[in-house]
A tleap script that builds the chain and sets N, CA, C and O, in Angstrom:
source leaprc.protein.ff14SB
mol = sequence {
  NMET TYR LYS SER ILE VAL THR ASP ASP ASP
  ALA ASN SER SER GLN ARG VAL VAL SER ARG
  ILE THR GLU TRP TYR ASN THR TRP LEU LEU
  LYS ASN ASN VAL ASN LYS CYS LYS VAL VAL
  SER TYR SER THR LYS GLU ASN ILE ASP SER
  ASN TYR TYR ILE THR ASP GLU ASN THR ASP
  TYR ILE LEU GLU LYS VAL ASP SER VAL LYS
  ASP LEU GLY VAL ILE LEU ASP SER ARG LEU
  ASN PHE ARG HIE HIE MET GLN ASN LYS VAL
  ASN LYS ALA TYR SER MET MET GLY ILE ILE
  LYS ARG ASN PHE ILE SER MET ASP MET HIE
  THR PHE VAL LEU LEU TYR LYS SER LEU VAL
  ARG LYS HIE ILE GLU CYS ALA VAL SER CVAL
}
set mol.1.N position { 0.645 -1.122 0.023 }
set mol.1.CA position { 0.001 0.026 -0.208 }
set mol.1.C position { 0.787 1.190 -0.132 }
set mol.1.O position { 1.989 0.992 0.043 }
set mol.2.N position { 0.359 2.496 -0.232 }
set mol.2.CA position { 1.048 3.705 -0.774 }
set mol.2.C position { 0.135 4.761 -0.614 }
set mol.2.O position { -0.962 4.893 -1.157 }
set mol.3.N position { 0.727 5.533 0.225 }
set mol.3.CA position { -0.352 6.632 0.289 }
set mol.3.C position { 0.396 8.064 0.753 }
set mol.3.O position { 0.878 8.026 1.885 }
set mol.4.N position { 0.519 9.060 0.166 }
set mol.4.CA position { 1.058 10.360 0.332 }
set mol.4.C position { 0.806 10.879 1.883 }
set mol.4.O position { -0.325 11.320 2.082 }
set mol.5.N position { 1.452 10.882 2.681 }
set mol.5.CA position { 1.151 11.780 4.319 }
set mol.5.C position { 1.485 12.807 4.450 }
set mol.5.O position { 2.653 13.140 4.650 }
set mol.6.N position { 0.356 13.677 4.351 }
set mol.6.CA position { 0.865 15.338 5.050 }
set mol.6.C position { 0.512 15.529 6.025 }
set mol.6.O position { 1.285 16.089 6.802 }
set mol.7.N position { -0.785 15.174 6.458 }
set mol.7.CA position { -1.262 15.729 7.848 }
set mol.7.C position { -1.687 14.490 8.596 }
set mol.7.O position { -1.368 13.380 8.170 }
set mol.8.N position { -2.304 14.622 9.551 }
set mol.8.CA position { -2.474 13.477 10.587 }
set mol.8.C position { -4.021 12.892 9.923 }
set mol.8.O position { -4.271 11.698 10.087 }
set mol.9.N position { -4.637 13.428 9.470 }
set mol.9.CA position { -5.976 12.982 8.703 }
set mol.9.C position { -5.265 11.688 7.642 }
set mol.9.O position { -5.699 10.541 7.540 }
set mol.10.N position { -4.253 12.186 7.036 }
set mol.10.CA position { -4.044 11.169 5.957 }
set mol.10.C position { -3.345 9.738 6.671 }
set mol.10.O position { -3.384 8.604 6.193 }
set mol.11.N position { -2.693 10.177 7.976 }
set mol.11.CA position { -2.356 8.976 8.735 }
set mol.11.C position { -3.167 7.876 9.046 }
set mol.11.O position { -2.966 6.662 9.022 }
set mol.12.N position { -4.506 8.846 9.462 }
set mol.12.CA position { -5.658 7.842 9.865 }
set mol.12.C position { -6.282 7.093 8.847 }
set mol.12.O position { -6.727 5.951 8.961 }
set mol.13.N position { -6.285 7.874 7.755 }
set mol.13.CA position { -7.043 7.415 6.279 }
set mol.13.C position { -6.229 6.311 6.301 }
set mol.13.O position { -6.832 5.252 6.131 }
set mol.14.N position { -4.905 6.227 6.475 }
set mol.14.CA position { -4.017 5.016 5.926 }
set mol.14.C position { -4.036 3.728 6.692 }
set mol.14.O position { -3.769 2.616 6.236 }
set mol.15.N position { -4.500 4.122 8.309 }
set mol.15.CA position { -4.748 3.114 8.865 }
set mol.15.C position { -5.817 2.276 8.487 }
set mol.15.O position { -5.647 1.072 8.294 }
set mol.16.N position { -7.016 2.892 8.356 }
set mol.16.CA position { -8.242 2.888 7.914 }
set mol.16.C position { -8.316 1.870 6.805 }
set mol.16.O position { -9.205 1.021 6.848 }
set mol.17.N position { -7.471 1.891 5.840 }
set mol.17.CA position { -6.891 1.066 4.505 }
set mol.17.C position { -6.346 -0.093 5.131 }
set mol.17.O position { -6.704 -1.183 4.686 }
set mol.18.N position { -5.520 -0.052 6.113 }
set mol.18.CA position { -4.955 -1.178 6.232 }
set mol.18.C position { -5.971 -2.057 7.227 }
set mol.18.O position { -5.909 -3.284 7.303 }
set mol.19.N position { -6.700 -1.422 7.806 }
set mol.19.CA position { -7.816 -2.188 8.538 }
set mol.19.C position { -8.615 -3.043 7.478 }
set mol.19.O position { -8.609 -4.274 7.450 }
set mol.20.N position { -9.248 -2.288 6.683 }
set mol.20.CA position { -9.814 -2.792 5.493 }
set mol.20.C position { -9.278 -3.866 4.567 }
set mol.20.O position { -9.981 -4.712 4.013 }
set mol.21.N position { -7.779 -3.734 4.437 }
set mol.21.CA position { -7.402 -4.900 3.900 }
set mol.21.C position { -7.545 -6.282 4.817 }
set mol.21.O position { -7.887 -7.410 4.463 }
set mol.22.N position { -7.203 -5.838 5.972 }
set mol.22.CA position { -7.346 -6.844 6.880 }
set mol.22.C position { -8.610 -7.468 6.989 }
set mol.22.O position { -8.540 -8.690 7.122 }
set mol.23.N position { -9.643 -7.025 6.973 }
set mol.23.CA position { -11.138 -7.468 6.864 }
set mol.23.C position { -10.956 -8.082 5.709 }
set mol.23.O position { -11.111 -9.293 5.869 }
set mol.24.N position { -10.606 -7.702 4.229 }
set mol.24.CA position { -10.641 -8.362 3.060 }
set mol.24.C position { -9.965 -9.856 3.455 }
set mol.24.O position { -10.624 -10.872 3.231 }
set mol.25.N position { -8.713 -9.937 4.012 }
set mol.25.CA position { -8.018 -11.213 3.837 }
set mol.25.C position { -9.122 -12.060 4.865 }
set mol.25.O position { -9.578 -13.144 4.498 }
set mol.26.N position { -9.514 -11.426 6.238 }
set mol.26.CA position { -10.265 -12.307 6.893 }
set mol.26.C position { -11.791 -12.946 6.078 }
set mol.26.O position { -12.329 -14.016 6.362 }
set mol.27.N position { -12.223 -12.035 5.109 }
set mol.27.CA position { -13.383 -12.302 4.633 }
set mol.27.C position { -13.190 -13.681 3.689 }
set mol.27.O position { -14.139 -14.444 3.510 }
set mol.28.N position { -11.945 -13.908 3.140 }
set mol.28.CA position { -11.633 -14.831 1.972 }
set mol.28.C position { -10.770 -15.871 2.623 }
set mol.28.O position { -10.304 -16.814 1.985 }
set mol.29.N position { -10.566 -15.684 3.906 }
set mol.29.CA position { -10.004 -16.760 4.818 }
set mol.29.C position { -8.435 -16.939 4.503 }
set mol.29.O position { -7.811 -17.998 4.439 }
set mol.30.N position { -8.017 -15.778 4.345 }
set mol.30.CA position { -6.731 -15.788 4.024 }
set mol.30.C position { -5.887 -15.466 5.253 }
set mol.30.O position { -6.327 -14.653 6.066 }
set mol.31.N position { -4.717 -16.044 5.441 }
set mol.31.CA position { -3.543 -15.643 6.753 }
set mol.31.C position { -2.900 -14.698 6.043 }
set mol.31.O position { -2.485 -14.921 4.906 }
set mol.32.N position { -2.742 -13.390 6.739 }
set mol.32.CA position { -1.865 -12.444 6.932 }
set mol.32.C position { -0.805 -12.661 7.561 }
set mol.32.O position { -1.082 -12.849 8.745 }
set mol.33.N position { 0.615 -12.753 7.306 }
set mol.33.CA position { 1.750 -12.930 7.834 }
set mol.33.C position { 2.362 -11.572 8.414 }
set mol.33.O position { 3.243 -10.969 7.802 }
set mol.34.N position { 1.822 -11.111 9.678 }
set mol.34.CA position { 1.997 -10.123 9.966 }
set mol.34.C position { 3.929 -9.853 10.261 }
set mol.34.O position { 4.598 -8.819 10.246 }
set mol.35.N position { 4.182 -10.818 10.426 }
set mol.35.CA position { 5.786 -10.304 10.993 }
set mol.35.C position { 6.620 -10.098 9.566 }
set mol.35.O position { 7.834 -9.912 9.655 }
set mol.36.N position { 5.963 -10.129 8.187 }
set mol.36.CA position { 6.383 -9.530 7.052 }
set mol.36.C position { 6.137 -8.299 6.411 }
set mol.36.O position { 6.675 -7.768 5.439 }
set mol.37.N position { 4.883 -7.829 7.416 }
set mol.37.CA position { 4.356 -6.443 7.123 }
set mol.37.C position { 5.240 -5.390 7.787 }
set mol.37.O position { 5.692 -5.634 8.906 }
set mol.38.N position { 5.537 -4.157 7.136 }
set mol.38.CA position { 6.432 -3.273 7.511 }
set mol.38.C position { 6.165 -2.078 7.027 }
set mol.38.O position { 5.409 -2.013 6.058 }
set mol.39.N position { 6.733 -0.850 7.604 }
set mol.39.CA position { 6.375 0.374 7.340 }
set mol.39.C position { 7.514 1.127 6.973 }
set mol.39.O position { 8.423 1.285 7.789 }
set mol.40.N position { 7.573 1.657 5.725 }
set mol.40.CA position { 8.712 2.727 5.481 }
set mol.40.C position { 8.066 3.790 4.987 }
set mol.40.O position { 6.961 3.826 4.446 }
set mol.41.N position { 8.892 4.732 5.224 }
set mol.41.CA position { 8.650 6.413 4.606 }
set mol.41.C position { 9.429 6.675 3.876 }
set mol.41.O position { 10.581 6.483 4.265 }
set mol.42.N position { 9.256 7.197 2.568 }
set mol.42.CA position { 9.857 7.670 1.676 }
set mol.42.C position { 9.831 9.357 1.653 }
set mol.42.O position { 8.908 10.089 1.295 }
set mol.43.N position { 10.962 9.662 2.083 }
set mol.43.CA position { 10.718 11.215 2.317 }
set mol.43.C position { 12.425 12.094 2.303 }
set mol.43.O position { 13.472 11.564 2.675 }
set mol.44.N position { 12.313 13.224 1.881 }
set mol.44.CA position { 13.688 14.041 2.261 }
set mol.44.C position { 13.494 14.931 3.443 }
set mol.44.O position { 14.510 15.343 4.002 }
set mol.45.N position { 12.117 15.342 3.978 }
set mol.45.CA position { 11.974 16.015 4.949 }
set mol.45.C position { 11.476 15.034 6.184 }
set mol.45.O position { 11.428 13.806 6.121 }
set mol.46.N position { 11.124 15.834 7.297 }
set mol.46.CA position { 10.473 14.896 8.507 }
set mol.46.C position { 9.349 14.607 7.973 }
set mol.46.O position { 8.798 15.374 7.185 }
set mol.47.N position { 8.843 13.434 8.335 }
set mol.47.CA position { 7.374 12.966 8.405 }
set mol.47.C position { 6.800 12.931 9.449 }
set mol.47.O position { 7.438 13.107 10.486 }
set mol.48.N position { 5.235 12.660 9.473 }
set mol.48.CA position { 4.292 12.310 10.228 }
set mol.48.C position { 4.707 11.281 11.201 }
set mol.48.O position { 4.809 10.201 10.619 }
set mol.49.N position { 4.900 11.222 12.072 }
set mol.49.CA position { 5.318 9.758 13.090 }
set mol.49.C position { 4.152 9.306 13.542 }
set mol.49.O position { 3.623 9.698 14.582 }
set mol.50.N position { 3.676 8.416 12.742 }
set mol.50.CA position { 2.254 7.619 13.451 }
set mol.50.C position { 2.621 5.922 13.384 }
set mol.50.O position { 3.407 5.403 12.592 }
set mol.51.N position { 2.077 5.447 14.107 }
set mol.51.CA position { 2.119 3.988 14.338 }
set mol.51.C position { 0.993 3.409 13.617 }
set mol.51.O position { -0.054 4.050 13.528 }
set mol.52.N position { 1.110 2.294 13.114 }
set mol.52.CA position { 0.198 1.502 11.985 }
set mol.52.C position { 0.124 0.401 12.687 }
set mol.52.O position { 1.026 0.142 13.483 }
set mol.53.N position { -1.058 -0.524 12.507 }
set mol.53.CA position { -1.210 -1.755 13.260 }
set mol.53.C position { -2.325 -2.784 12.251 }
set mol.53.O position { -3.036 -2.506 11.285 }
set mol.54.N position { -2.126 -3.795 12.844 }
set mol.54.CA position { -2.849 -5.097 12.228 }
set mol.54.C position { -3.637 -5.652 13.367 }
set mol.54.O position { -3.051 -5.887 14.424 }
set mol.55.N position { -4.808 -5.863 13.254 }
set mol.55.CA position { -5.752 -6.828 14.304 }
set mol.55.C position { -5.832 -8.142 13.761 }
set mol.55.O position { -6.305 -8.392 12.652 }
set mol.56.N position { -5.396 -8.920 14.501 }
set mol.56.CA position { -5.456 -10.228 13.954 }
set mol.56.C position { -5.885 -11.100 15.233 }
set mol.56.O position { -5.149 -11.065 16.219 }
set mol.57.N position { -6.818 -11.725 15.247 }
set mol.57.CA position { -7.470 -12.562 16.272 }
set mol.57.C position { -7.448 -11.874 17.437 }
set mol.57.O position { -6.751 -12.168 18.408 }
set mol.58.N position { -8.083 -11.102 17.370 }
set mol.58.CA position { -8.438 -9.671 18.590 }
set mol.58.C position { -7.076 -9.226 19.262 }
set mol.58.O position { -7.104 -8.648 20.348 }
set mol.59.N position { -5.937 -9.482 18.644 }
set mol.59.CA position { -4.824 -8.721 18.866 }
set mol.59.C position { -4.232 -7.872 18.075 }
set mol.59.O position { -4.075 -8.147 16.885 }
set mol.60.N position { -3.784 -6.637 18.641 }
set mol.60.CA position { -3.480 -5.720 17.610 }
set mol.60.C position { -1.697 -5.900 17.622 }
set mol.60.O position { -0.949 -6.121 18.575 }
set mol.61.N position { -1.450 -5.741 16.437 }
set mol.61.CA position { 0.198 -6.225 16.337 }
set mol.61.C position { 0.615 -4.643 15.314 }
set mol.61.O position { 0.303 -4.324 14.166 }
set mol.62.N position { 1.338 -4.028 16.253 }
set mol.62.CA position { 1.936 -2.844 15.664 }
set mol.62.C position { 3.183 -2.838 14.451 }
set mol.62.O position { 4.148 -3.603 14.453 }
set mol.63.N position { 2.966 -2.022 13.662 }
set mol.63.CA position { 3.987 -2.714 12.191 }
set mol.63.C position { 5.246 -2.000 12.560 }
set mol.63.O position { 5.225 -0.841 12.972 }
set mol.64.N position { 6.337 -2.691 12.413 }
set mol.64.CA position { 7.463 -2.665 12.313 }
set mol.64.C position { 8.080 -1.472 11.362 }
set mol.64.O position { 7.886 -1.590 10.152 }
set mol.65.N position { 8.716 -0.478 11.776 }
set mol.65.CA position { 9.002 1.013 11.054 }
set mol.65.C position { 10.724 0.331 10.670 }
set mol.65.O position { 11.538 0.017 11.539 }
set mol.66.N position { 10.954 0.229 9.151 }
set mol.66.CA position { 12.310 0.088 8.645 }
set mol.66.C position { 12.722 0.737 7.867 }
set mol.66.O position { 11.900 1.218 7.087 }
set mol.67.N position { 13.993 1.037 7.702 }
set mol.67.CA position { 14.663 2.095 6.826 }
set mol.67.C position { 14.585 1.643 5.053 }
set mol.67.O position { 14.586 2.307 4.017 }
set mol.68.N position { 14.525 0.285 5.337 }
set mol.68.CA position { 14.415 -0.319 3.727 }
set mol.68.C position { 13.780 -1.301 3.886 }
set mol.68.O position { 13.498 -1.891 4.929 }
set mol.69.N position { 13.413 -1.617 2.376 }
set mol.69.CA position { 12.483 -2.732 2.155 }
set mol.69.C position { 13.067 -3.563 1.114 }
set mol.69.O position { 13.948 -3.078 0.404 }
set mol.70.N position { 12.652 -4.835 0.932 }
set mol.70.CA position { 13.106 -5.532 -0.425 }
set mol.70.C position { 11.713 -5.879 -0.793 }
set mol.70.O position { 10.936 -6.613 -0.181 }
set mol.71.N position { 11.496 -5.117 -2.088 }
set mol.71.CA position { 10.227 -5.488 -2.903 }
set mol.71.C position { 10.433 -6.061 -4.521 }
set mol.71.O position { 10.936 -5.404 -5.432 }
set mol.72.N position { 10.030 -7.134 -4.597 }
set mol.72.CA position { 10.607 -8.019 -6.143 }
set mol.72.C position { 12.029 -7.862 -6.051 }
set mol.72.O position { 12.375 -7.169 -7.008 }
set mol.73.N position { 12.785 -8.107 -5.510 }
set mol.73.CA position { 14.224 -8.250 -5.751 }
set mol.73.C position { 14.614 -6.883 -5.638 }
set mol.73.O position { 15.834 -6.802 -5.492 }
set mol.74.N position { 14.035 -5.774 -5.651 }
set mol.74.CA position { 14.781 -4.153 -5.239 }
set mol.74.C position { 14.847 -4.047 -3.721 }
set mol.74.O position { 14.037 -4.548 -2.941 }
set mol.75.N position { 15.768 -3.431 -3.453 }
set mol.75.CA position { 15.954 -2.983 -2.158 }
set mol.75.C position { 15.585 -1.496 -2.524 }
set mol.75.O position { 16.113 -0.879 -3.449 }
set mol.76.N position { 14.558 -0.966 -1.636 }
set mol.76.CA position { 14.270 0.499 -1.534 }
set mol.76.C position { 14.412 1.317 -0.095 }
set mol.76.O position { 13.645 1.119 0.847 }
set mol.77.N position { 15.401 2.170 -0.072 }
set mol.77.CA position { 15.537 2.708 1.135 }
set mol.77.C position { 14.704 4.104 1.442 }
set mol.77.O position { 14.443 4.884 0.526 }
set mol.78.N position { 14.409 4.289 2.472 }
set mol.78.CA position { 13.794 5.559 2.810 }
set mol.78.C position { 13.978 6.807 2.208 }
set mol.78.O position { 13.150 7.709 2.329 }
set mol.79.N position { 15.148 6.929 1.482 }
set mol.79.CA position { 15.752 8.098 0.822 }
set mol.79.C position { 15.854 8.138 -0.827 }
set mol.79.O position { 16.319 9.038 -1.527 }
set mol.80.N position { 15.231 6.789 -1.250 }
set mol.80.CA position { 15.245 6.434 -2.462 }
set mol.80.C position { 16.602 6.176 -2.996 }
set mol.80.O position { 16.767 6.241 -4.214 }
set mol.81.N position { 17.509 5.915 -2.278 }
set mol.81.CA position { 18.949 5.729 -2.751 }
set mol.81.C position { 19.351 4.386 -3.032 }
set mol.81.O position { 19.128 3.821 -1.962 }
set mol.82.N position { 19.768 3.609 -3.750 }
set mol.82.CA position { 19.648 2.591 -4.376 }
set mol.82.C position { 21.134 2.158 -4.221 }
set mol.82.O position { 21.455 1.142 -4.837 }
set mol.83.N position { 22.143 2.830 -3.436 }
set mol.83.CA position { 23.411 2.384 -3.051 }
set mol.83.C position { 23.761 0.677 -2.434 }
set mol.83.O position { 24.724 -0.037 -2.711 }
set mol.84.N position { 22.656 0.410 -1.576 }
set mol.84.CA position { 22.645 -0.643 -0.726 }
set mol.84.C position { 22.065 -1.836 -2.036 }
set mol.84.O position { 22.563 -2.961 -2.007 }
set mol.85.N position { 21.162 -1.549 -2.982 }
set mol.85.CA position { 20.733 -2.612 -3.772 }
set mol.85.C position { 22.026 -2.925 -4.825 }
set mol.85.O position { 22.354 -4.091 -5.047 }
set mol.86.N position { 22.672 -1.881 -5.401 }
set mol.86.CA position { 23.393 -2.037 -6.462 }
set mol.86.C position { 24.644 -2.786 -5.684 }
set mol.86.O position { 25.245 -3.687 -6.269 }
set mol.87.N position { 25.048 -2.353 -4.239 }
set mol.87.CA position { 26.099 -3.297 -3.593 }
set mol.87.C position { 26.167 -4.596 -3.557 }
set mol.87.O position { 27.145 -5.321 -3.736 }
set mol.88.N position { 24.645 -4.967 -3.218 }
set mol.88.CA position { 24.284 -6.236 -2.907 }
set mol.88.C position { 24.173 -6.958 -4.416 }
set mol.88.O position { 24.518 -8.117 -4.645 }
set mol.89.N position { 23.859 -6.431 -4.968 }
set mol.89.CA position { 23.995 -7.008 -6.456 }
set mol.89.C position { 25.498 -7.462 -7.078 }
set mol.89.O position { 25.828 -8.497 -7.656 }
set mol.90.N position { 26.349 -6.137 -6.684 }
set mol.90.CA position { 27.652 -6.582 -7.236 }
set mol.90.C position { 28.249 -7.570 -6.148 }
set mol.90.O position { 28.981 -8.385 -6.709 }
set mol.91.N position { 28.182 -7.759 -4.836 }
set mol.91.CA position { 28.817 -8.591 -4.238 }
set mol.91.C position { 28.172 -10.067 -5.053 }
set mol.91.O position { 28.849 -10.998 -5.490 }
set mol.92.N position { 26.668 -9.925 -5.089 }
set mol.92.CA position { 26.545 -11.446 -5.489 }
set mol.92.C position { 26.962 -11.720 -6.799 }
set mol.92.O position { 26.909 -12.893 -7.170 }
set mol.93.N position { 27.410 -10.764 -7.650 }
set mol.93.CA position { 28.218 -11.128 -8.788 }
set mol.93.C position { 29.821 -11.906 -8.883 }
set mol.93.O position { 30.286 -12.850 -9.522 }
set mol.94.N position { 30.335 -10.941 -7.881 }
set mol.94.CA position { 31.415 -11.646 -7.493 }
set mol.94.C position { 31.679 -12.721 -6.882 }
set mol.94.O position { 32.687 -13.382 -7.131 }
set mol.95.N position { 30.769 -13.054 -5.958 }
set mol.95.CA position { 30.633 -14.334 -5.033 }
set mol.95.C position { 30.473 -15.723 -6.517 }
set mol.95.O position { 30.973 -16.848 -6.485 }
set mol.96.N position { 29.757 -15.208 -7.486 }
set mol.96.CA position { 29.543 -16.196 -8.387 }
set mol.96.C position { 30.500 -16.334 -9.334 }
set mol.96.O position { 30.578 -17.304 -10.087 }
set mol.97.N position { 31.513 -15.043 -9.324 }
set mol.97.CA position { 32.650 -15.206 -10.272 }
set mol.97.C position { 33.682 -15.828 -9.539 }
set mol.97.O position { 34.608 -16.251 -10.230 }
set mol.98.N position { 33.796 -16.054 -7.888 }
set mol.98.CA position { 34.658 -16.710 -7.192 }
set mol.98.C position { 34.234 -18.145 -7.270 }
set mol.98.O position { 35.157 -18.957 -7.217 }
set mol.99.N position { 33.191 -18.548 -7.368 }
set mol.99.CA position { 32.723 -19.769 -7.592 }
set mol.99.C position { 32.926 -20.301 -8.834 }
set mol.99.O position { 33.158 -21.510 -8.829 }
set mol.100.N position { 32.906 -19.712 -9.979 }
set mol.100.CA position { 33.461 -20.376 -11.219 }
set mol.100.C position { 34.961 -20.220 -11.168 }
set mol.100.O position { 35.619 -21.213 -11.476 }
set mol.101.N position { 35.525 -19.241 -10.863 }
set mol.101.CA position { 37.221 -19.609 -10.540 }
set mol.101.C position { 37.607 -20.370 -9.625 }
set mol.101.O position { 38.824 -20.559 -9.601 }
set mol.102.N position { 36.824 -21.024 -8.635 }
set mol.102.CA position { 37.440 -22.105 -7.724 }
set mol.102.C position { 37.321 -23.480 -8.507 }
set mol.102.O position { 38.187 -24.325 -8.734 }
set mol.103.N position { 35.762 -23.430 -8.903 }
set mol.103.CA position { 35.458 -24.710 -9.427 }
set mol.103.C position { 35.437 -25.331 -11.192 }
set mol.103.O position { 34.772 -26.215 -11.731 }
set mol.104.N position { 36.488 -24.396 -11.701 }
set mol.104.CA position { 36.358 -24.465 -13.145 }
set mol.104.C position { 37.689 -23.751 -13.707 }
set mol.104.O position { 37.709 -22.853 -14.549 }
set mol.105.N position { 38.941 -24.414 -12.982 }
set mol.105.CA position { 40.050 -23.543 -12.997 }
set mol.105.C position { 40.600 -23.956 -14.615 }
set mol.105.O position { 41.258 -23.064 -15.149 }
set mol.106.N position { 40.393 -25.188 -15.409 }
set mol.106.CA position { 40.740 -25.283 -16.558 }
set mol.106.C position { 39.370 -25.264 -17.365 }
set mol.106.O position { 38.540 -26.167 -17.260 }
set mol.107.N position { 39.214 -24.177 -18.161 }
set mol.107.CA position { 38.163 -24.119 -19.031 }
set mol.107.C position { 38.709 -23.420 -19.981 }
set mol.107.O position { 39.755 -22.772 -19.942 }
set mol.108.N position { 37.656 -23.630 -21.207 }
set mol.108.CA position { 37.976 -22.625 -22.319 }
set mol.108.C position { 36.847 -21.534 -22.391 }
set mol.108.O position { 35.841 -21.535 -21.680 }
set mol.109.N position { 37.158 -20.605 -23.353 }
set mol.109.CA position { 36.480 -19.559 -23.422 }
set mol.109.C position { 34.867 -19.587 -23.411 }
set mol.109.O position { 34.107 -18.955 -22.677 }
set mol.110.N position { 34.531 -20.609 -24.558 }
set mol.110.CA position { 33.306 -20.881 -24.615 }
set mol.110.C position { 32.592 -21.457 -23.446 }
set mol.110.O position { 31.363 -21.408 -23.483 }
set mol.111.N position { 33.238 -22.059 -22.291 }
set mol.111.CA position { 32.683 -22.430 -21.282 }
set mol.111.C position { 32.591 -21.517 -20.193 }
set mol.111.O position { 31.767 -21.633 -19.286 }
set mol.112.N position { 33.569 -20.469 -20.297 }
set mol.112.CA position { 33.429 -19.417 -19.138 }
set mol.112.C position { 32.348 -18.503 -20.009 }
set mol.112.O position { 32.044 -17.621 -19.206 }
set mol.113.N position { 31.739 -18.299 -21.024 }
set mol.113.CA position { 30.921 -17.396 -21.336 }
set mol.113.C position { 29.623 -17.876 -20.711 }
set mol.113.O position { 28.818 -17.220 -20.050 }
set mol.114.N position { 29.582 -19.289 -21.093 }
set mol.114.CA position { 28.247 -19.979 -20.730 }
set mol.114.C position { 27.735 -19.790 -19.095 }
set mol.114.O position { 26.660 -19.459 -18.595 }
set mol.115.N position { 28.979 -20.149 -18.569 }
set mol.115.CA position { 28.923 -20.151 -16.979 }
set mol.115.C position { 28.502 -18.313 -16.815 }
set mol.115.O position { 27.376 -17.968 -16.456 }
set mol.116.N position { 29.527 -17.373 -17.119 }
set mol.116.CA position { 29.367 -15.917 -16.958 }
set mol.116.C position { 27.973 -15.674 -17.265 }
set mol.116.O position { 27.261 -15.091 -16.447 }
set mol.117.N position { 27.452 -16.142 -18.561 }
set mol.117.CA position { 26.059 -15.661 -18.826 }
set mol.117.C position { 24.867 -16.300 -17.981 }
set mol.117.O position { 23.815 -15.662 -17.998 }
set mol.118.N position { 24.896 -17.281 -17.370 }
set mol.118.CA position { 24.085 -18.255 -16.684 }
set mol.118.C position { 24.177 -17.932 -15.127 }
set mol.118.O position { 23.136 -17.983 -14.471 }
set mol.119.N position { 25.178 -17.657 -14.613 }
set mol.119.CA position { 25.776 -17.258 -13.267 }
set mol.119.C position { 25.781 -15.864 -12.709 }
set mol.119.O position { 25.154 -15.511 -11.709 }
set mol.120.N position { 26.559 -15.099 -13.463 }
set mol.120.CA position { 26.735 -13.859 -13.229 }
set mol.120.C position { 26.048 -12.803 -13.687 }
set mol.120.O position { 26.049 -11.774 -13.010 }
set mol.121.N position { 25.369 -12.856 -14.860 }
set mol.121.CA position { 25.084 -11.827 -15.606 }
set mol.121.C position { 23.655 -11.460 -15.166 }
set mol.121.O position { 23.179 -10.349 -15.400 }
set mol.122.N position { 22.911 -12.543 -14.448 }
set mol.122.CA position { 21.458 -12.321 -13.989 }
set mol.122.C position { 21.446 -11.554 -12.850 }
set mol.122.O position { 20.448 -10.885 -12.583 }
set mol.123.N position { 22.709 -11.555 -11.925 }
set mol.123.CA position { 22.600 -10.534 -10.851 }
set mol.123.C position { 22.951 -9.190 -11.226 }
set mol.123.O position { 22.323 -8.322 -10.620 }
set mol.124.N position { 23.714 -8.835 -11.989 }
set mol.124.CA position { 23.893 -7.473 -12.766 }
set mol.124.C position { 22.966 -7.015 -13.435 }
set mol.124.O position { 22.700 -5.835 -13.209 }
set mol.125.N position { 22.314 -7.586 -14.259 }
set mol.125.CA position { 20.927 -6.994 -15.027 }
set mol.125.C position { 19.493 -6.954 -14.244 }
set mol.125.O position { 18.471 -6.445 -14.705 }
set mol.126.N position { 19.600 -7.519 -13.112 }
set mol.126.CA position { 18.519 -7.685 -12.397 }
set mol.126.C position { 18.208 -6.291 -12.259 }
set mol.126.O position { 19.187 -5.572 -12.062 }
set mol.127.N position { 16.955 -5.666 -12.321 }
set mol.127.CA position { 16.475 -4.338 -11.882 }
set mol.127.C position { 17.685 -3.004 -12.505 }
set mol.127.O position { 18.100 -2.011 -11.907 }
set mol.128.N position { 18.014 -3.542 -14.047 }
set mol.128.CA position { 19.195 -2.612 -14.272 }
set mol.128.C position { 18.670 -1.165 -14.465 }
set mol.128.O position { 19.600 -0.362 -14.392 }
set mol.129.N position { 17.600 -0.653 -14.665 }
set mol.129.CA position { 17.151 0.574 -15.043 }
set mol.129.C position { 17.610 1.384 -13.527 }
set mol.129.O position { 17.811 2.598 -13.520 }
set mol.130.N position { 17.717 0.684 -12.495 }
set mol.130.CA position { 17.848 1.364 -11.169 }
set mol.130.C position { 19.289 1.729 -11.240 }
set mol.130.O position { 19.820 2.330 -10.306 }
savepdb mol mol.pdb
quit
């Protein structure tokens, strides 16, 4: 869920949306994993400090506030700075290169290209527009 929060009324409106989503889950007999639900605020200024909660089986669970969240393989932080995402992808690519280097010491160029394309390139090209 995404909503621009400028006033306290906006924050209250967001809580109502969270409650309606919870009602929808309950109507369709779906289990919501409250531990995976997080709150992140994207802003360059101070934002309104508000707590959001999910009611599950007559218990209110306050949603954890985090500085970054991973969504569809892209790490988004509260300042929309993608350094952490890019560093993570570079580290995975280097890790795969190390595996290739350690396990395939004597290989020809064709084999190296195949291994590189299948094991390394997918990490570098994931969310390349970032």
